[in-house]
C-alpha positions as CSV (number, residue, x, y, z in Angstrom):
1,X,108.3,86.7,121.6
2,X,111.5,85.8,120.2
3,X,111.7,84.1,117.0
4,X,113.9,83.1,113.6
5,X,113.8,86.0,111.5
6,X,113.7,83.6,108.4
7,X,110.3,82.3,109.7
8,X,108.9,85.7,110.2
9,X,109.9,86.8,106.7
10,X,108.6,83.7,105.0
11,X,105.2,84.2,107.0
12,X,105.1,88.0,106.0
13,X,106.4,87.9,102.6
14,X,104.1,84.7,101.9
15,X,101.0,87.0,102.6
16,X,102.0,89.6,100.8
17,X,102.5,87.4,97.8
18,X,99.2,85.8,98.1
19,X,97.6,89.3,98.4
20,X,99.5,90.4,95.3
21,X,98.3,87.5,93.3
22,X,94.5,88.0,94.2
23,X,94.9,91.4,93.2
24,X,96.5,90.9,90.0
25,X,93.7,88.5,89.2
26,X,91.4,90.9,90.3
27,X,92.8,93.6,87.7
28,X,93.2,91.3,85.1
29,X,89.6,90.1,85.2
30,X,88.3,93.7,85.0
31,X,90.5,94.4,82.2
32,X,89.7,91.4,80.3
33,X,85.7,91.9,81.2
34,X,86.1,95.8,80.4
35,X,87.9,95.0,77.2
36,X,85.4,92.4,75.8
37,X,82.3,94.8,76.7
38,X,84.0,97.6,74.8
39,X,84.7,95.4,72.0
40,X,81.0,94.1,71.9
41,X,79.1,97.5,72.2
42,X,79.6,100.7,70.7
43,X,77.7,102.3,73.5
44,X,80.1,100.7,76.1
45,X,83.1,102.0,74.3
46,X,81.5,105.3,74.0
47,X,80.8,105.2,77.8
48,X,84.4,104.4,78.7
49,X,85.7,107.1,76.4
50,X,83.4,109.6,78.1
51,X,84.2,108.4,81.5
52,X,88.0,108.8,80.8
53,X,87.6,112.4,79.5
54,X,85.3,113.2,82.5
55,X,88.4,111.8,84.8
56,X,90.8,113.6,83.0
57,X,88.9,116.6,83.7
58,X,88.9,115.9,87.4
59,X,92.7,115.5,87.1
60,X,93.3,118.9,85.3
61,X,91.3,120.7,87.9
62,X,92.9,119.2,90.8
63,X,94.8,121.5,93.2
64,X,98.0,119.8,92.7
65,X,101.1,120.3,90.8
66,X,101.0,119.8,87.1
67,X,104.1,117.6,86.9
68,X,101.9,114.9,88.3
69,X,98.9,115.5,86.2
70,X,100.2,115.4,82.8
71,X,101.3,111.7,82.9
72,X,98.1,110.6,83.9
73,X,96.2,112.8,81.5
74,X,98.3,110.8,78.5
75,X,98.0,107.3,80.0
76,X,94.2,107.7,80.3
77,X,93.8,109.2,77.0
78,X,96.0,106.6,75.2
79,X,94.6,103.5,77.3
80,X,91.4,104.6,78.7
81,X,90.6,101.4,80.6
82,X,94.1,100.5,81.9
83,X,94.7,104.1,83.0
84,X,91.8,104.6,84.6
85,X,92.0,101.4,86.6
86,X,95.9,102.5,87.5
87,X,95.0,105.7,88.5
88,X,92.2,104.9,90.8
89,X,94.3,102.1,92.5
90,X,97.1,104.6,93.0
91,X,96.4,108.0,92.5
92,X,93.1,108.3,94.4
93,X,92.9,108.4,98.2
94,X,89.9,105.8,98.0
95,X,88.9,106.5,101.6
96,X,85.0,106.8,102.0
97,X,83.6,109.9,103.1
98,X,82.4,108.5,106.3
99,X,85.7,107.4,107.4
100,X,87.5,110.9,106.2
101,X,84.9,113.0,108.1
102,X,85.6,110.6,111.3
103,X,89.2,111.4,110.9
104,X,88.8,115.0,110.6
105,X,86.0,115.2,113.3
106,X,88.2,113.3,115.9
107,X,91.3,115.6,115.1
108,X,89.5,118.9,115.0
109,X,88.0,118.1,118.7
110,X,91.5,117.0,119.6
111,X,93.2,120.1,118.4
112,X,90.3,122.5,119.4
113,X,90.4,121.0,123.2
114,X,94.0,120.7,124.0
115,X,96.1,122.5,121.8
116,X,95.6,126.0,123.3
117,X,97.4,128.1,125.8
118,X,100.3,126.3,127.9
119,X,103.6,127.0,126.3
120,X,102.4,128.5,122.8
121,X,104.0,131.5,121.4
122,X,102.3,134.7,120.2
123,X,103.0,135.1,116.9
124,X,102.8,138.9,117.1
125,X,106.0,138.9,119.1
126,X,108.7,140.9,117.6
127,X,111.2,138.2,118.5
128,X,109.5,135.7,116.2
129,X,108.9,138.2,113.2
130,X,111.6,136.4,111.4
131,X,109.7,133.2,111.6
132,X,106.1,134.5,112.0
133,X,105.0,133.6,108.4
134,X,106.1,129.9,108.7
135,X,104.8,129.4,111.9
136,X,101.4,131.1,111.0
137,X,101.2,129.1,108.1
138,X,101.5,125.7,110.1
139,X,99.1,127.0,112.6
140,X,96.7,128.2,110.0
141,X,96.5,125.1,107.9
142,X,97.3,122.4,110.5
143,X,96.0,123.8,113.7
144,X,99.2,122.8,115.4
145,X,100.7,125.8,117.3
146,X,104.5,126.3,118.1
147,X,106.2,126.6,121.6
148,X,109.0,128.2,123.2
149,X,108.9,126.3,126.6
150,X,110.4,122.9,124.8
151,X,113.6,121.5,125.0
152,X,115.0,120.0,121.9
153,X,117.8,117.0,121.5
154,X,118.9,116.1,118.0
155,X,120.5,112.6,117.3
156,X,122.6,112.4,114.2
157,X,123.5,108.6,115.3
158,X,120.6,106.7,115.6
159,X,122.1,104.1,118.1
160,X,122.1,107.3,120.4
161,X,118.5,108.1,119.8
162,X,117.9,104.4,120.6
163,X,119.5,104.5,123.9
164,X,117.7,107.9,124.9
165,X,114.4,106.4,123.9
166,X,114.9,103.2,126.0
167,X,116.1,105.2,128.9
168,X,112.8,107.5,128.9
169,X,110.9,104.5,128.2
170,X,112.2,103.1,131.4
171,X,110.9,106.1,133.1
172,X,107.4,106.1,132.2
173,X,104.8,106.2,134.9
174,X,101.4,106.6,133.3
175,X,101.4,106.0,129.4
176,X,103.4,105.3,126.4
177,X,102.3,105.9,122.7
178,X,104.4,104.5,119.9
179,X,103.3,105.0,116.1
180,X,105.9,103.6,113.7
181,X,105.5,103.0,109.9
182,X,107.8,99.7,110.4
183,X,108.3,97.6,113.5
184,X,110.7,94.6,113.2
185,X,110.6,91.9,115.8
186,X,114.2,91.6,116.1
187,X,117.1,92.8,118.4
188,X,116.6,96.6,118.5
189,X,112.8,96.1,119.2
190,X,113.5,93.2,121.8
191,X,115.4,95.5,123.7
192,X,112.4,98.2,123.5
193,X,109.9,95.5,124.3
194,X,111.6,94.2,127.3
195,X,111.2,97.9,128.9
196,X,107.4,98.1,127.6
197,X,106.5,94.7,129.4
198,X,108.1,96.0,132.6
199,X,106.3,99.3,132.5
200,X,103.2,97.4,131.9
201,X,103.8,95.3,134.7
202,X,104.0,98.6,136.8
203,X,100.7,99.8,135.8
204,X,101.7,102.0,132.8
205,X,99.4,102.0,129.7
206,X,101.0,100.9,126.6
207,X,99.7,101.7,123.0
208,X,101.5,100.8,119.7
209,X,100.4,101.4,116.2
210,X,102.2,100.2,113.1
211,X,101.4,100.2,109.3
212,X,100.7,96.8,107.8
213,X,102.8,97.3,104.4
214,X,105.5,98.9,106.3
215,X,106.2,96.0,108.7
216,X,105.2,93.2,106.3
217,X,108.5,91.8,105.7
218,X,109.6,92.2,109.4
219,X,107.0,90.6,111.5
220,X,104.4,87.8,112.3
221,X,101.1,88.4,110.8
222,X,100.2,87.7,114.3
223,X,102.5,90.1,116.0
224,X,99.7,92.5,117.2
225,X,97.8,89.7,119.0
226,X,101.1,88.8,120.4
227,X,101.6,92.3,121.8
228,X,97.9,92.2,123.2
229,X,98.7,88.9,125.3
230,X,101.6,91.0,126.8
231,X,99.2,93.7,127.9
232,X,100.2,95.9,125.2
233,X,97.3,97.7,123.0
234,X,98.1,97.2,119.5
235,X,96.4,98.3,116.2
236,X,97.4,98.0,112.6
237,X,97.0,100.6,110.1
238,X,95.5,99.9,106.8
239,X,95.8,96.2,107.0
240,X,96.7,94.7,103.8
241,X,93.5,93.1,102.0
242,X,93.1,90.4,98.9
243,X,90.9,92.9,97.3
244,X,91.0,95.9,95.2
245,X,90.9,98.9,97.9
246,X,92.6,101.9,96.6
247,X,92.6,103.3,100.4
248,X,95.5,100.9,100.6
249,X,97.5,103.5,98.7
250,X,97.5,105.8,101.9
251,X,100.1,104.6,104.4
252,X,100.8,105.8,107.9
253,X,104.5,106.9,107.7
254,X,104.9,108.6,110.8
255,X,107.5,107.8,113.6
256,X,106.2,108.9,117.0
257,X,106.9,108.2,120.6
258,X,105.2,110.0,123.5
259,X,105.8,109.1,127.3
260,X,103.4,110.5,129.8
261,X,102.6,113.7,127.8
262,X,105.6,115.5,128.2
263,X,108.4,113.5,126.5
264,X,108.4,112.9,122.6
265,X,110.5,111.3,120.2
266,X,110.2,111.2,116.3
267,X,112.5,111.5,113.3
268,X,113.3,109.1,110.3
269,X,114.0,105.9,111.9
270,X,111.5,102.8,112.3
271,X,112.1,100.2,114.9
272,X,113.9,98.0,112.8
273,X,117.6,96.5,113.1
274,X,118.8,98.2,109.9
275,X,117.9,101.5,111.2
276,X,120.6,101.3,114.0
277,X,123.2,99.5,111.9
278,X,122.5,95.8,113.6
279,X,122.4,94.4,110.4
280,X,123.6,96.2,106.8
281,X,121.5,95.4,104.0
282,X,122.8,98.4,102.1
283,X,125.9,99.4,103.8
284,X,126.1,101.8,106.7
285,X,122.2,103.3,107.4
286,X,122.5,107.1,107.9
287,X,119.3,108.4,109.7
288,X,118.6,111.1,112.5
289,X,115.9,111.7,115.2
290,X,114.8,114.3,117.7
291,X,113.7,114.2,121.4
292,X,111.3,116.8,122.7
293,X,110.6,117.8,126.2
294,X,108.1,120.2,127.4
295,X,104.5,121.7,125.9
296,X,105.1,121.1,122.2
297,X,104.9,117.1,123.1
298,X,101.1,117.9,122.9
299,X,101.0,118.2,119.2
300,X,102.5,114.7,118.9
301,X,100.2,113.3,121.6
302,X,97.1,114.5,119.4
303,X,98.6,113.0,116.4
304,X,98.8,109.5,117.8
305,X,95.2,109.9,119.3
306,X,93.8,110.9,116.2
307,X,95.2,108.0,114.3
308,X,94.5,105.5,117.2
309,X,90.9,106.6,117.3
310,X,90.5,106.9,113.6
311,X,91.2,103.1,113.5
312,X,88.9,102.4,116.4
313,X,87.1,104.9,118.2
314,X,87.3,103.7,121.5
315,X,88.4,106.9,123.8
316,X,85.8,108.6,125.5
317,X,87.8,111.0,127.3
318,X,91.5,112.3,126.7
319,X,92.3,114.6,129.7
320,X,94.7,112.2,131.3
321,X,96.8,112.3,128.0
322,X,97.5,116.1,128.4
323,X,98.8,116.8,131.7
324,X,100.2,120.2,132.8
325,X,103.7,120.5,131.8
326,X,106.0,123.0,133.5
327,X,107.9,125.1,131.3
328,X,111.5,124.4,130.6
329,X,113.9,126.7,131.9
330,X,116.5,128.7,129.7
331,X,116.6,129.6,126.2
332,X,114.8,126.9,124.3
333,X,113.9,128.6,120.9
334,X,110.7,127.8,118.8
335,X,109.5,124.3,118.3
336,X,106.5,123.4,116.2
337,X,105.7,119.6,115.5
338,X,103.2,119.2,112.9
339,X,101.3,116.3,111.0
340,X,100.7,116.0,107.7
341,X,97.4,114.1,106.4
342,X,97.0,113.1,102.6
343,X,92.9,113.5,103.0
344,X,92.8,117.4,103.1
345,X,94.6,118.3,99.8
346,X,96.7,120.9,101.8
347,X,100.2,119.2,101.0
348,X,101.5,121.0,104.4
349,X,104.9,118.9,104.2
350,X,105.9,120.4,100.5
351,X,104.6,123.9,101.6
352,X,106.8,124.0,104.7
353,X,109.8,123.0,102.6
354,X,109.0,125.6,99.8
355,X,108.7,128.4,102.5
356,X,111.8,127.6,103.8
357,X,113.4,127.6,100.3
358,X,111.7,131.0,99.8
359,X,113.0,132.4,103.2
360,X,116.7,131.4,102.6
361,X,119.1,134.1,102.5
362,X,122.6,132.4,102.5
363,X,121.9,128.6,102.3
364,X,119.5,125.8,102.5
365,X,120.4,122.4,102.8
366,X,118.5,119.0,102.7
367,X,119.0,115.3,103.3
368,X,116.6,112.6,101.4
369,X,116.4,109.0,100.8
370,X,114.3,109.7,97.5
371,X,113.9,112.7,95.2
372,X,110.9,112.6,93.1
373,X,109.8,116.2,93.3
374,X,107.0,118.5,91.6
375,X,107.7,121.1,88.9
376,X,107.1,123.8,91.7
377,X,109.5,122.3,93.9
378,X,112.2,121.9,91.2
379,X,111.7,125.6,90.2
380,X,112.0,126.9,93.7
381,X,115.2,124.9,94.3
382,X,116.6,126.3,90.9
383,X,115.4,129.9,91.4
384,X,117.1,130.1,94.9
385,X,120.3,128.5,93.3
386,X,120.1,131.3,90.7
387,X,119.8,134.0,93.1
388,X,123.2,133.0,95.0
389,X,121.7,130.6,97.7
390,X,124.0,127.7,98.3
391,X,121.3,124.8,97.7
392,X,122.5,121.1,98.4
393,X,120.8,118.2,98.4
394,X,122.2,114.8,99.8
395,X,120.8,111.4,98.8
396,X,121.9,107.9,99.2
397,X,125.1,106.1,97.7
398,X,123.6,102.6,97.7
399,X,120.2,102.5,97.2
400,X,117.3,100.3,98.8
401,X,115.1,100.2,95.7
402,X,117.2,100.4,92.6
403,X,114.2,101.8,90.3
404,X,113.3,104.5,92.6
405,X,117.0,105.2,92.7
406,X,117.1,105.7,89.3
407,X,114.2,108.0,89.2
408,X,115.9,109.8,91.8
409,X,118.9,110.5,89.6
410,X,116.8,111.2,87.0
411,X,116.1,114.9,88.5
412,X,119.6,115.7,89.0
413,X,120.4,117.4,85.7
414,X,117.4,119.8,85.7
415,X,118.4,120.8,89.5
416,X,122.4,120.8,88.8
417,X,122.3,123.0,85.4
418,X,120.8,125.8,87.7
419,X,123.5,125.7,90.4
420,X,121.9,123.2,92.9
421,X,124.8,120.9,94.3
422,X,124.1,117.3,94.7
423,X,125.7,114.8,97.1
424,X,125.7,110.9,97.4
425,X,126.3,109.4,100.6
426,X,129.2,107.0,99.8
427,X,129.3,104.6,102.9
428,X,125.5,103.5,102.5
429,X,122.1,104.3,102.5
430,X,121.0,107.7,103.6
431,X,117.5,107.6,105.1
432,X,117.5,111.2,106.9
433,X,114.6,113.5,106.2
434,X,115.8,117.0,107.3
435,X,116.6,120.4,106.2
436,X,118.6,123.4,107.4
437,X,118.0,126.9,106.4
438,X,120.8,129.8,107.3
439,X,121.8,127.9,110.3
440,X,118.8,129.5,112.1
441,X,115.7,126.9,111.2
442,X,115.4,123.4,110.5
443,X,113.2,120.6,109.8
444,X,113.5,117.2,111.1
445,X,110.8,114.1,110.5
446,X,109.4,111.5,108.4
447,X,108.9,113.7,105.2
448,X,111.0,112.7,102.1
449,X,111.4,114.7,99.1
450,X,109.3,112.3,97.3
451,X,105.8,112.2,95.7
452,X,104.5,109.4,98.1
453,X,105.6,111.5,101.3
454,X,104.3,114.7,100.2
455,X,101.3,113.4,98.7
456,X,99.9,110.2,100.0
457,X,101.1,109.5,103.3
458,X,100.4,110.3,107.0
459,X,103.5,112.2,107.9
460,X,105.1,114.1,110.8
461,X,107.7,116.6,111.4
462,X,109.0,119.3,113.4
463,X,110.0,122.9,112.5
464,X,112.6,124.5,115.0
465,X,114.2,128.1,114.9
466,X,116.9,129.5,117.5
467,X,117.2,126.1,119.4
468,X,120.4,124.0,120.1
469,X,119.1,121.2,118.0
470,X,119.2,123.5,115.0
471,X,123.1,123.7,115.5
472,X,123.3,120.1,115.9
473,X,121.3,119.5,112.7
474,X,123.8,121.9,111.1
475,X,126.8,119.9,112.6
476,X,125.4,116.8,111.0
477,X,125.6,118.0,107.8
478,X,129.0,119.2,108.2
479,X,130.3,115.7,109.5
480,X,128.2,114.1,106.6
481,X,129.2,116.1,103.6
482,X,132.8,114.9,103.7
483,X,131.7,111.2,103.6
484,X,129.9,112.0,100.5
485,X,130.7,112.2,96.8
486,X,129.7,115.3,95.1
487,X,128.1,114.3,92.0
488,X,127.1,117.7,90.6
489,X,129.6,117.9,87.5
490,X,128.5,114.3,86.5
491,X,124.9,115.4,85.7
492,X,125.6,119.2,84.4
493,X,125.5,118.1,80.7
494,X,122.4,117.6,78.9
495,X,121.3,113.8,78.5
496,X,120.7,112.4,75.2
497,X,119.5,109.5,73.3
498,X,118.3,106.3,75.0
499,X,118.9,107.5,78.5
500,X,116.7,110.5,77.8
501,X,114.2,108.5,76.8
502,X,114.3,106.1,79.7
503,X,114.1,109.0,82.0
504,X,111.2,110.6,80.6
505,X,109.7,107.0,80.6
506,X,110.1,106.3,84.3
507,X,108.9,109.8,85.2
508,X,105.5,108.7,84.0
509,X,105.6,105.9,86.8
510,X,107.2,108.3,89.6
511,X,104.0,108.6,91.7
512,X,103.9,104.7,91.9
513,X,107.1,104.4,94.0
């Protein structure tokens, strides 16, 4: 499967350009058609104005934060036709009722049948009382239980994470599941692929899911078929189509590997060379990952099988993917992997973060590549800082998307004026998605502090407490902060003039990025 990267990029980018041209033509045609209709008929004009008002009422009454409602209300009322089309394409899931029901049916069946019993902790245990509210919230809103029989290993260096992943893949005896937002057919994945081919030859079942948009600049359009020829089952999430389809707005941003149902990996990194510093498009790449061994891996297995069968429902039974996992000896702490679905209107990822901010007694620190937060999240961060909690946020020093970087920085002033400290990772691009609270609990996963992660994407993360990985997350922060520049004082003063206007305008379009 080895090939020259320029050919792959050319093919993939060419496909994206063609699709974009078709979409632009369709949008232009719709706008021209609507405009002509509106100009030629008072009744049609009235219809669109009424429709705009109805959509505005729907937006206002949605159970989401006001910070992301107001811009769309303004845009739709000012330019009803353009605003409506833009809103329906970018801020509405667009998934059919049938597909949504299919997703929920498969997921509910998997969780009710396989996430019970073995290794799950009792939330009434006095030893868990410190975290019981958070654990109960995650369980109630997602049905993913917490465990105390799972070992955790944190990797602040993705090269070590890749080595550990390849080592565990080589030991697989029954099955391997891999679900990633982006896969690049280059050096890092070739290393993984050589192991996967060897395992397939030894009778191991291998399945891979990748997101089409996430991988579009990295692989050949026929990549999935090439994998299938090697005996690797492969499915593409939400393929790019040259027609207006608002479901394209929902992407699979998860990063999951499951090996034999007893070992799992997750974190912020995709399977592309830049994530392992093989190439350096944005300076040094900073990312992190997590390895799980034990009962909690079941939660990752459920997430993968839910997505696999939502794409195409082919599994008749699942028992073979949930083996009896012996409890891990020693003090392993609490481990609760969970998945966040953009179709249930729960916003689990954001709520878990806000619960941690609320529970913080001494400090709470975040690493995130993008910072596009709601008024609720901003208020909780600033309230914590005003109470004397040490609140810090680490973002990239070198951006991968300059416009999004400008949006990220537009949030600094409102945070630092209340006591939040902001750091930028000087050597390059920081892609880690992690949070630590008081050195006792932490979250590691795929969930950025941005609108798309918190509201539009399929995501996953792991909440941990009182386990070794939490201390390693703290150590990673301690080692990373000296390599950052603190920019808190640079953004303390009020912003005036043209920069203030620019910040206000780009906030209007923040949900699109």
